[in-house]
C-alpha positions as CSV (number, residue, x, y, z in Angstrom):
1,M,7.1,11.3,-27.0
2,S,8.3,10.5,-24.0
3,D,8.3,7.0,-21.5
4,T,7.7,8.8,-17.8
5,L,4.7,10.6,-18.9
6,P,1.2,8.6,-18.1
7,N,-0.8,7.4,-21.4
8,A,-3.9,8.7,-19.4
9,S,-5.9,8.3,-22.5
10,N,-5.6,4.7,-23.2
11,R,-4.9,3.2,-19.4
12,P,-6.1,5.2,-16.4
13,V,-5.1,5.1,-12.2
14,L,-7.4,2.7,-10.5
15,I,-7.1,4.3,-7.0
16,V,-8.4,2.0,-4.5
17,D,-9.3,3.5,-1.2
18,D,-12.1,3.1,1.9
19,D,-11.3,7.1,2.2
20,V,-13.1,9.1,0.2
21,T,-11.7,12.3,1.3
22,F,-8.3,11.0,0.3
23,T,-9.4,9.4,-2.7
24,R,-11.1,13.0,-4.1
25,V,-7.7,14.8,-3.0
26,L,-5.2,12.4,-4.4
27,S,-7.7,11.9,-8.0
28,R,-7.8,15.9,-8.4
29,A,-3.8,15.6,-7.5
30,L,-3.6,13.2,-10.2
31,T,-5.9,14.7,-12.7
32,S,-4.0,17.8,-12.9
33,R,-0.5,15.8,-13.4
34,G,-2.6,14.5,-16.6
35,F,-3.2,10.8,-15.1
36,E,-7.1,9.7,-15.9
37,V,-8.4,8.5,-12.6
38,V,-10.8,5.7,-11.6
39,I,-12.1,5.3,-8.0
40,A,-12.7,2.5,-5.9
41,N,-14.0,2.6,-2.4
42,Q,-14.4,-0.6,-1.6
43,A,-12.5,-4.8,-2.9
44,D,-15.7,-5.6,-5.3
45,E,-16.0,-2.5,-6.9
46,A,-11.9,-2.2,-7.7
47,R,-12.3,-5.6,-9.2
48,L,-15.2,-4.8,-11.6
49,L,-13.1,-1.4,-12.7
50,A,-10.2,-3.1,-13.1
51,R,-12.3,-5.7,-15.4
52,R,-13.5,-2.5,-16.8
53,N,-10.7,-0.3,-17.9
54,H,-7.3,-2.5,-17.5
55,P,-5.7,0.2,-15.2
56,Q,-2.0,0.5,-15.8
57,H,-1.4,1.8,-12.4
58,C,-3.2,0.9,-9.0
59,V,-3.2,3.4,-6.0
60,L,-4.4,0.8,-3.0
61,D,-4.8,1.3,0.3
62,L,-3.9,-1.7,2.5
63,K,-6.9,-1.5,4.8
64,L,-10.5,-1.4,2.8
65,G,-12.9,-1.5,5.7
66,D,-13.3,-5.1,6.4
67,E,-10.9,-5.9,3.9
68,N,-7.1,-6.3,3.4
69,G,-5.5,-4.8,0.4
70,L,-2.8,-7.1,0.7
71,R,-5.0,-9.7,-0.5
72,L,-6.1,-8.0,-3.1
73,I,-2.7,-7.1,-5.0
74,P,-2.6,-10.9,-6.7
75,E,-6.6,-10.7,-7.8
76,L,-5.7,-7.4,-9.4
77,Q,-2.7,-9.0,-11.0
78,A,-4.7,-11.7,-12.6
79,L,-7.1,-9.5,-14.1
80,V,-4.5,-7.0,-15.1
81,P,-0.9,-8.9,-15.3
82,D,0.8,-6.0,-16.4
83,L,-0.6,-3.7,-13.7
84,R,1.7,-1.6,-11.5
85,I,0.9,-1.7,-8.0
86,L,1.6,1.0,-5.1
87,L,0.1,0.1,-1.9
88,L,-0.6,3.0,0.5
89,T,-0.3,2.7,4.5
90,G,-1.1,4.7,7.9
91,Y,0.2,1.1,9.7
92,A,3.6,1.4,7.8
93,S,5.6,-2.0,9.1
94,I,8.9,-3.4,7.2
95,A,7.0,-7.0,7.6
96,T,4.0,-5.2,5.4
97,A,5.9,-3.8,3.2
98,V,7.8,-7.2,2.4
99,E,4.5,-8.8,2.2
100,A,3.0,-6.4,-0.4
101,I,6.5,-7.0,-2.7
102,K,6.0,-10.8,-2.2
103,R,3.1,-10.7,-3.5
104,G,3.2,-8.2,-6.2
105,A,3.1,-4.6,-5.2
106,H,5.8,-2.7,-7.4
107,D,6.1,-0.5,-4.6
108,Y,4.8,0.8,-0.8
109,L,4.5,4.3,0.5
110,A,3.5,5.3,4.4
111,K,0.6,7.8,4.4
112,P,0.6,10.6,5.1
113,V,2.3,10.9,1.4
114,D,1.8,13.8,-1.0
115,A,0.7,13.0,-5.3
116,D,4.5,14.1,-6.1
117,A,5.3,10.8,-4.1
118,V,2.6,8.7,-5.4
119,V,3.6,10.1,-9.3
120,R,7.4,9.0,-8.5
121,A,6.4,5.8,-6.8
122,L,4.0,4.9,-10.1
123,L,6.8,6.3,-13.2
124,D,9.8,5.4,-11.5
125,G,10.8,1.8,-11.2
126,D,9.6,1.2,-15.1
127,T,13.2,0.1,-15.8
128,S,14.7,-0.9,-12.7
129,S,13.9,-2.8,-9.2
130,S,16.3,-0.5,-7.0
131,S,13.0,0.2,-5.3
132,E,12.9,-3.4,-3.9
133,D,16.9,-3.0,-3.0
134,E,16.3,-0.2,-1.0
135,L,12.9,-1.3,0.9
136,L,14.8,-4.3,2.2
137,E,17.9,-2.5,3.5
138,A,18.3,-3.3,7.3
139,P,18.7,-0.5,9.4
140,D,22.1,1.5,10.4
141,A,20.8,1.0,14.2
142,P,19.2,-1.3,15.8
143,L,15.3,-1.1,16.3
144,P,14.2,-0.2,19.4
145,L,11.8,-2.7,21.6
146,R,8.6,-1.1,20.7
147,R,9.3,-0.7,17.4
148,L,10.2,-4.6,17.2
149,E,7.2,-5.8,19.2
150,W,5.4,-3.5,16.2
151,E,7.1,-5.2,13.5
152,H,6.5,-8.6,15.0
153,I,2.7,-8.1,15.2
154,Q,2.4,-6.7,12.2
155,R,4.1,-9.7,10.6
156,V,1.6,-12.4,12.8
157,L,-1.0,-10.1,11.3
158,T,-0.1,-10.5,7.6
159,E,0.3,-14.2,8.3
160,C,-3.1,-14.4,9.4
161,D,-4.7,-12.4,6.3
162,G,-5.9,-9.6,8.7
163,N,-7.7,-11.7,10.9
164,I,-7.3,-10.2,14.5
165,S,-8.9,-12.6,16.6
166,E,-6.1,-16.0,15.0
167,T,-3.5,-12.9,15.5
168,A,-4.3,-12.2,18.9
169,R,-4.4,-15.7,19.9
170,R,-1.0,-16.7,17.9
171,L,0.2,-13.8,19.9
172,G,-1.1,-15.2,23.3
173,M,-2.9,-11.9,24.0
174,Y,-6.5,-10.9,24.3
175,R,-8.5,-9.2,21.4
176,R,-8.9,-5.8,22.6
177,T,-5.2,-5.5,23.7
178,L,-4.3,-6.2,20.3
179,Q,-6.9,-4.0,18.6
180,R,-5.6,-1.6,21.1
181,K,-1.9,-1.6,20.1
182,L,-3.1,-1.5,16.2
183,A,-5.2,1.6,16.7
184,K,-2.0,3.5,17.5
185,H,0.3,5.2,15.1
186,P,3.2,2.7,14.5
187,V,6.3,3.4,16.8
188,R,8.7,5.3,14.4
189,E,12.3,4.4,14.0
190,R,13.6,7.6,14.9
191,P,12.7,11.2,14.4
192,D,11.6,12.0,10.8
193,G,14.3,14.8,10.0
194,E,14.3,14.1,5.9
195,S,11.4,14.1,3.5
């Protein structure tokens, strides 16, 4: 028996994402790679399915409608103590990644992401914690001002548990201005030339 193969018959993968199309595509891809998949499209459903199925792995989206996936991390781990959580987000920031790791996520990936990257993140690191070290490495060049602003907004938003009004108040900006900034895709540090 190989340690790298998921034990699909006993411990399913829980996918928690409010994007029904994304969950369907990812579920099909993980199923074809030998995983048994359980899908939740909201936080309450995720709690129920975690209690019922005791999954070994969880792929969790940061934004779950009005709820924040970061808040769900410790709740899911309380229900299933050995659960390995991979947090996915379309709004990647260093602050969010650090907060996800602090709350108990084992890895963090920015969307769009392919199924092979998800499988690697779920199965790699079962024996090492190198992903945390890689995640927290400082960039070689200073971050551009727009990226620093994005990181700061994400850090304050995380401190406010996703509350837009409180975040805007702490940042000293109008709520609508903050919403416009959050609706934009994050500023990239450098052009993506690598896969």
